[in-house]
N, C-alpha and C positions, 0 to 999 in steps of 0.2 A: 503494498500499499504506500501510495505518494501523496503528500499534500504540500500544494503549493502555496505558501506561507508566509505572510507579512506579519512579522511579530509586533508591529507598531499598531495593527488592527484588532480591535477587540473581538471580534467574530471570528476571526483567525486563529488568535490565541485559546478561544472558548473551545472551538472545533478540535484544535489539537489538544488539550486538556482534556477534552470529551474521549478521544480516541485513546490517549494514554490511561485514563481512567478506566476503560474497557479492557486493560491488558494488551493493547496494540502498540507497537514503536514504529509509526510510518518513517518511510524516508522523508526527511523536511528538506523541500527545495523552496529556496529564497528567491521567487522568481523575479524580485527586481533586480536582485544581482547577479540571477541566472535566467534572464528571458528565453520563454519557450520559443521555438523556432514557429514559423509559419505551418509546418508539416506536423508539429506537435499540435497548437491549436486546432488543426482540422482532427486529429485524433482523439482530442477532448471533446469535442463537437459531436463526432460519432459516436463517443461512450456515453454521452448525455443524452443521446436519440435526438439530435436536432444537426440542422445545418446552418442556422442561422447565428451568426457571431454575436447578435445582439445579446444573445442568452448569456454571454459570458463579458457583456460590456457594461462598464460604468459609466452610463450615460451622462451623471452628473458630475463627472470630473470637468475641471477646467479646459482640458486638453482636447475633450471631446467636442466642445463648443469651437474651441480655438482653431481646431482643424476642420471645423465645418463637416462633422461626420454625421450629422442628422440626415436621414434620408441616404445615405451612401451606399453602393452596392457592396456585396459580399467580398469581393475581392479585395476593395479598399479597406472593408473594415479589418479585416485578416492581414493585410501590410500593416494598418494603423497599430493594430494589437501586437503584432511581433516588434514593431519600432518603438513602441511605445508602452511598455508593459504595466505601468500603473492604470492603464484603461481595462485591464483585464480585471472581472470581478472576483473577490477573494472570499474564503477559501476555494480552491479546486481541490478536490480529494479523489483520486483514481486507484482503481483497484482490478488489476486484470483489464477486461474491456469494458469496464463500468466505470462510472464517474457521478460525481454530485457536487454541488454547490453546497457550501456548509452556511447557508443562510436560508434559514436559521442553523445552527451547530447540531441540532438534532437530525438535519437532513441524511447526516453520516450513518446513522443508526441502521439503516436499511443496507448499506455494504457489509456491517458487521454481523448480520442475520441470515446470510445466504452461505 
């Protein structure tokens, strides 16, 4: 299991604590320091069961507005997420071919049940 983690984010910290509290020691990827590639973003979207990059986009981030991404096409959004990881919703938790967003943190419990 892997968590794309931002230690400054309360939801990310709570999700990591929930996982460790259930005996899971995920691989922690500080995605702001180690940004995912566009190909990795595609894998996450598939694991989430969607093709829409907005599912993992922080549309309230100033960079979203500054880059004029409202109404942008899929390719533009994916390129923006790869170039500016602050735009990626957090935390993302991956387990094999499945993924969830830890918003709320309890979303990750479904990964633990399988």
